[in-house]
C-alpha positions in Angstrom: 0.2 -0.3 0.1 2.7 2.0 0.9 4.7 1.6 -2.1 1.2 1.6 -4.5 0.6 5.1 -2.8 4.3 6.2 -3.5 4.2 5.3 -7.0 1.0 7.2 -7.6 2.8 10.1 -5.9 5.5 10.0 -8.2 3.3 9.6 -11.1 1.1 12.4 -10.1 4.2 14.6 -9.5 5.6 14.0 -13.4 2.4 14.9 -14.7 2.2 18.0 -12.9 5.4 18.7 -13.9 4.6 18.2 -17.5 1.8 20.4 -17.4 3.9 23.2 -15.6 6.5 22.9 -18.9 3.6 22.9 -21.6 1.8 26.5 -20.5 4.6 28.8 -20.8 5.4 27.4 -24.3 1.9 28.0 -25.4 1.9 31.5 -23.8 4.9 32.5 -26.0 3.7 31.3 -29.2 0.5 33.6 -28.6 3.0 36.5 -27.9 5.2 36.0 -31.2 2.3 35.7 -33.5 0.9 39.1 -31.8 4.0 41.0 -32.4 4.1 39.4 -36.0 0.9 40.9 -36.5 1.7 44.0 -35.2 4.8 44.3 -37.2 3.0 43.4 -40.5 0.4 46.4 -39.8 3.2 48.7 -39.2 5.0 48.1 -42.2 2.1 48.2 -44.0 0.9 51.9 -42.6 4.4 52.8 -43.2 4.4 51.6 -46.8 1.2 53.3 -47.2 2.6 56.6 -46.1 5.5 56.4 -48.4 3.5 55.3 -51.4 0.4 57.3 -51.2 2.4 60.9 -51.7 4.3 59.8 -54.5 1.2 58.6 -56.2 -0.3 62.0 -55.4 2.7 63.6 -56.7 2.8 61.5 -59.9 -0.7 62.4 -60.5 0.1 66.2 -60.0 3.0 66.2 -62.4 1.2 64.1 -65.1 -1.8 66.8 -64.7 0.7 69.6 -64.7 2.3 68.4 -67.8 -1.4 68.1 -69.6 -1.9 71.6 -68.7 1.7 72.7 -70.0 1.0 70.8 -72.8 -2.2 72.3 -73.7 -0.9 76.0 -72.7 1.6 77.5 -75.0 4.8 78.6 -73.2 5.7 82.1 -72.9 8.1 83.9 -74.9 9.4 87.5 -74.8 9.1 89.0 -78.0 10.3 92.9 -79.4 8.9 94.4 -82.7 11.5 95.1 -85.0 12.1 98.8 -85.7 13.5 100.7 -88.6 17.1 101.9 -87.8 17.1 106.1 -87.7 17.8 108.0 -90.7 21.2 108.9 -89.4 23.9 106.6 -87.5 26.2 107.6 -84.6 29.2 106.0 -85.6 32.0 106.2 -82.8 35.7 105.9 -83.5 39.1 106.2 -81.8 42.5 107.1 -83.0 45.7 109.1 -81.7 46.0 112.8 -82.6 49.0 114.0 -84.2 50.6 117.5 -85.3 49.4 118.8 -88.5 53.5 119.5 -89.1 56.2 118.1 -87.4 59.8 118.0 -88.5 63.2 116.5 -87.4 66.1 118.8 -87.8 69.4 117.2 -88.3 72.5 118.7 -88.9 73.9 119.6 -92.4 77.4 120.0 -91.6 80.2 118.3 -89.7 81.7 119.6 -86.3 80.4 119.7 -83.0 77.8 122.1 -81.1 79.1 125.1 -79.8 75.8 126.9 -78.4 72.6 125.5 -77.6 69.5 128.1 -77.2 66.4 126.1 -76.7 65.3 123.0 -74.8 62.1 120.7 -74.9 58.7 122.4 -74.4 60.0 125.8 -75.8 57.9 127.8 -78.3 59.9 128.9 -81.5 59.1 131.1 -84.3 60.3 130.4 -87.8 63.7 131.6 -89.0 64.4 131.7 -84.8 68.2 130.4 -84.1 68.2 127.1 -82.3 71.7 126.5 -82.2 75.3 127.0 -83.8 77.6 124.7 -85.1 81.4 125.0 -85.1 83.1 123.4 -88.5 86.5 124.8 -88.6 87.5 122.8 -91.7 84.4 124.3 -93.5 85.6 128.0 -92.3 89.0 127.2 -93.9 87.3 126.5 -97.1 85.4 129.7 -97.2 88.7 131.5 -96.8 90.2 129.4 -99.6 87.5 130.1 -101.9 87.1 133.7 -101.1 91.3 133.9 -102.1 90.6 132.2 -105.1 88.0 134.3 -106.4 90.0 137.5 -105.4 92.9 135.9 -107.7 90.5 135.2 -110.4 88.9 138.7 -110.4 93.1 140.0 -110.5 93.4 137.7 -113.5 90.1 139.3 -115.3 91.6 142.6 -114.5 95.0 141.8 -116.0 93.3 140.2 -119.2 91.0 143.2 -119.4 93.9 145.2 -119.5 95.9 143.3 -122.2 92.6 143.4 -124.3 92.4 147.0 -124.1 96.3 147.5 -125.1 95.8 144.7 -128.2 92.7 147.0 -129.1 95.0 150.0 -129.1 98.2 148.5 -131.1 95.5 147.0 -133.5 94.3 150.4 -134.0 97.6 152.0 -134.6 98.4 149.4 -136.8 95.1 150.0 -138.8 95.9 153.4 -139.7 99.2 152.6 -140.8 98.3 150.1 -143.0 95.9 152.6 -144.6 98.4 155.0 -145.1 100.6 152.8 -146.5 98.1 151.4 -149.0 97.5 155.0 -150.0 101.3 155.5 -150.5 101.5 152.3 -152.6 98.6 153.6 -155.1 100.7 156.9 -155.6 103.8 154.5 -156.4 105.8 156.2 -153.3 106.5 152.9 -151.8 107.3 149.5 -152.7 104.8 146.7 -152.6 106.8 144.7 -150.1 106.7 147.6 -147.5 103.3 148.1 -147.8 102.7 144.0 -147.3 104.9 144.3 -144.0 102.5 146.7 -142.5 99.1 145.3 -143.6 100.5 142.0 -142.3 101.3 144.0 -139.4 97.7 145.0 -139.0 96.2 141.3 -139.3 98.7 140.2 -136.6 97.1 143.1 -134.0 93.8 142.2 -135.0 94.2 138.4 -134.0 96.1 139.6 -130.8 92.7 141.4 -129.9 91.0 138.3 -130.3 93.3 136.4 -128.2 93.0 139.2 -125.6 89.2 138.9 -125.6 89.2 135.3 -125.1 91.6 135.4 -122.4 89.1 138.0 -120.8 86.4 135.8 -121.4 88.2 132.9 -119.7 89.0 135.2 -116.8 85.6 135.9 -116.5 84.3 132.3 -116.6 86.9 131.6 -113.5 85.8 134.3 -111.5 82.2 133.0 -111.6 83.2 129.5 -111.1 85.1 130.7 -107.9 82.1 132.9 -107.1 80.1 129.7 -107.3 82.5 127.5 -105.5 82.6 130.3 -102.5 78.4 130.6 -102.6 78.6 126.8 -101.9 80.8 127.1 -99.1 78.9 130.0 -98.0 75.9 128.3 -97.9 77.3 125.4 -96.1 78.5 127.6 -93.7 75.1 129.0 -92.9 74.0 125.2 -91.7 76.3 126.2 -88.9 73.7 128.3 -87.9 70.6 125.7 -86.8 67.0 127.9 -87.2 63.4 126.8 -87.0 61.7 126.0 -90.0 58.3 126.8 -88.9 56.6 128.3 -85.6 56.0 125.3 -83.4 57.2 123.8 -80.2 60.5 122.0 -79.6 59.3 118.5 -78.6 62.7 116.4 -78.7 66.5 117.5 -77.9 69.1 114.8 -78.3 72.2 117.2 -78.1 74.0 119.2 -75.9 77.0 121.8 -75.9 80.3 120.2 -77.0 78.2 117.0 -78.8 80.3 115.9 -81.8 78.0 116.4 -85.1 77.7 114.4 -88.1 76.0 115.8 -91.2 72.7 114.3 -92.5 72.9 111.9 -89.5 72.6 113.5 -86.2 69.4 114.8 -85.0 69.4 117.8 -83.2 65.8 118.5 -82.2 62.0 117.8 -83.3 59.8 120.7 -84.2 56.1 120.3 -84.0 53.3 122.7 -85.0 49.8 121.8 -83.4 47.8 124.8 -83.6 45.6 122.2 -85.8 45.9 118.4 -84.8 44.9 115.9 -87.2 43.5 112.5 -85.8 43.3 109.4 -88.1 40.7 106.9 -87.7 39.5 103.8 -89.7 35.8 104.1 -91.1 34.2 100.4 -91.5 33.4 99.6 -95.2 29.7 99.8 -94.6 29.9 103.6 -93.8 32.7 104.8 -96.3 29.6 106.1 -98.7 28.5 108.3 -96.1 31.9 109.9 -95.4 32.5 113.2 -97.0 35.1 115.6 -97.0 33.8 118.7 -94.9 31.5 116.7 -92.5 31.8 117.6 -89.2 32.8 115.5 -86.4 32.7 115.6 -82.4 36.3 115.0 -81.0 36.7 114.3 -77.3 39.7 113.3 -74.8 39.0 111.5 -71.3 41.5 114.8 -70.2 38.5 117.1 -70.9 35.6 115.2 -70.1 33.0 117.7 -70.3 34.3 119.7 -73.2 34.0 118.6 -77.0 36.0 119.9 -80.0 34.8 120.5 -83.3 36.7 118.5 -86.1 36.2 118.3 -89.8 37.2 115.8 -92.7 39.7 116.9 -94.4 40.9 113.7 -96.3 40.7 110.1 -96.6 42.5 107.2 -98.3 40.5 106.2 -101.2 41.3 102.7 -100.6 40.2 100.2 -98.3 42.9 98.5 -95.5 42.7 94.7 -97.0 43.0 93.2 -93.6 40.4 95.4 -91.7 38.2 96.7 -94.6 38.2 100.2 -92.9 38.9 103.4 -94.8 41.7 105.7 -93.2 40.1 109.2 -93.0 41.7 112.1 -91.3 40.0 114.7 -88.9 41.4 117.9 -88.4 40.8 119.6 -84.8 41.7 123.2 -84.3 43.8 123.7 -81.1 42.8 126.7 -79.2 45.1 127.5 -76.4 47.2 124.3 -77.1 45.2 122.3 -74.5 45.3 119.3 -77.0 48.6 117.7 -77.2 49.9 115.1 -79.7 49.5 111.7 -79.2 46.3 112.1 -77.2 44.1 109.0 -77.6 40.9 110.9 -79.1 37.2 109.9 -79.7 35.8 110.9 -82.6 31.9 110.6 -83.2 30.0 111.2 -86.5 26.4 111.5 -87.5 26.5 109.8 -90.8 23.2 109.6 -92.8 22.4 106.0 -93.3 23.3 104.4 -96.9 20.7 101.3 -96.4 17.4 101.2 -94.8 17.6 98.6 -91.9 16.0 96.9 -89.1 17.6 97.2 -85.3 17.0 94.3 -83.1 18.6 93.2 -79.9 21.9 91.4 -79.9 20.7 88.7 -77.8 17.8 87.6 -80.2 20.3 86.2 -83.1 20.8 82.5 -83.8 23.8 81.2 -85.2 23.4 77.5 -87.1 24.9 75.6 -89.6 21.9 77.1 -92.3 23.4 80.6 -91.5 22.1 83.5 -89.1 18.7 83.3 -87.8 15.8 85.0 -86.3 13.3 83.6 -84.5 9.7 85.2 -85.4 5.9 85.0 -84.5 3.3 85.2 -86.8 -0.4 86.7 -86.2 -1.5 82.9 -85.4 1.4 82.7 -82.7 3.4 80.1 -84.6 6.8 80.4 -84.6 9.2 80.6 -87.4 13.0 81.0 -88.5 14.0 83.4 -90.9 17.3 83.6 -92.8 18.9 87.5 -92.4 21.6 89.6 -93.4 23.9 91.3 -90.6 25.2 94.9 -90.8 26.5 96.9 -88.2 27.0 95.5 -84.7 26.1 98.2 -82.1 27.1 96.2 -79.0 23.6 95.8 -77.7 21.6 95.7 -81.0 22.2 94.6 -84.4 21.3 95.9 -87.8 19.3 93.6 -90.1 19.8 94.5 -93.5 17.3 92.1 -95.2 15.2 89.3 -94.2 13.1 91.3 -91.5 10.0 93.8 -91.9 8.9 96.7 -89.8 6.4 95.3 -86.8 7.6 91.7 -86.9 7.7 90.4 -83.6 11.3 88.9 -82.9 11.9 86.5 -80.1 14.4 87.6 -77.5 16.7 84.9 -75.9 15.2 82.0 -77.5 15.1 79.0 -75.5 14.5 75.0 -76.2 10.6 75.3 -76.7 11.4 77.8 -79.9 10.8 75.4 -82.6 9.9 75.6 -86.2 6.2 75.9 -86.3 5.6 75.5 -82.3 2.9 77.7 -80.5 3.9 80.4 -78.3 2.3 83.0 -76.2 4.2 86.4 -77.3 4.9 88.8 -74.5 6.2 92.0 -75.1 9.5 92.6 -73.3 8.0 96.4 -71.9 5.1 94.6 -71.0 6.7 91.8 -68.9 6.9 91.7 -65.2 10.1 93.3 -63.3 10.6 90.2 -62.0 10.4 88.2 -65.3 13.7 87.7 -67.1 13.8 86.8 -70.9 16.9 84.9 -70.2 15.3 82.8 -67.3 11.8 82.6 -69.1 10.5 79.5 -70.5 8.7 76.0 -70.2 12.1 74.6 -68.3 11.4 77.1 -65.9 7.7 76.4 -65.2 9.0 72.8 -64.8 10.9 73.8 -62.0 8.6 75.9 -60.2 5.7 73.2 -60.6 8.3 70.2 -59.2 9.3 72.4 -56.1 5.8 72.4 -54.4 5.3 68.5 -54.1 8.7 68.1 -53.0 8.1 70.6 -50.0 4.7 69.0 -49.5 6.3 65.3 -49.4 8.9 66.5 -47.0 6.1 68.3 -44.7 4.6 64.6 -44.7 7.9 63.1 -43.9 8.3 65.6 -41.1 4.9 64.7 -39.6 5.3 61.1 -39.6 
């Protein structure tokens, strides 16, 4: 009995222990299943939160795309305007004196005296410097002595001629007398012939003396010319101003060795009138005439203009630049303008050809040539080939291919294609916040996509 009871007790204890172990195992499965269900639900909620805004965004973008496809893009346009009757042409050049001369020495020697320096105003014929040439001075003295000698020889020849003429006269009288006596038979023929031959000899002596006088005169003339040449050279020892002007350069000082036709002594310029050379473009050469007025200005006097006139031009274009070299003369009262100044020359020229004016940023350069994008009455885009004229920097001349009043697209973008429908907006009517460079379909796309992005971000922040 006791053994049986103990067995039953042991069996009940084992059964109780197994039941105690099975109950916690069943409880953990339920917990795990609940956790799994909760995680799945959370995942579904997270997916829904992430997908629903994207679906909404996709639908919004699709709607906006359809709206943009149905609404033509805005383009900025400007009507083509005819060019004015006259064109303002601004060119630059460098001022130069109307007359400028380098003064070189014409005799050898050394500088004895220097009387002027740079910046000095000189008058025509004014003495500028003295050059000493001892060799030339000796040649002048020798030429004078030779002239005096030839003059003395001339006087001797003249005296010999007078003597020969006197002897010839006496011989003539004697010959006549003996000829008369011969006719009377008072003297012999031989005696008469002697006197006749003596007369002929005296006549020949007169001719010889006359030739000697002529030779002496020629010698005097030659020596006078020789002396004049040396005196002329000696006068070059006195360096004088060729015209009234200003000394702009001095290269020598007292004692400097001078070489004829080589040493530059001074440079003198006359600039009561200054000439300015400008290069006129080929397009405007037909409009430039001699006598046309021009307004000349320099940076040194910003509030002052000087009147100039076209005096001459080269009548030939530069082959490299296709420009016409033109001279504009400007009077310089008070010598306020200086040679070498950089000047701006403004012309008001009559326009040679009729042209249209368009903004520079409206041009399109492609393989087909130079184009302009225009908008017709049906708001359709058309590309037109044009011929360019003068470039004014911010605007261009169109010589052909465009009519007055045609709407030209400014800064065309990728939405501007042939035949495309657009909404033209005049530049002057556009809001100040809008820019032709930034306006277009691409800009609208960026603005439309920005708002959904901000909404998505706000949704995420809420989550």
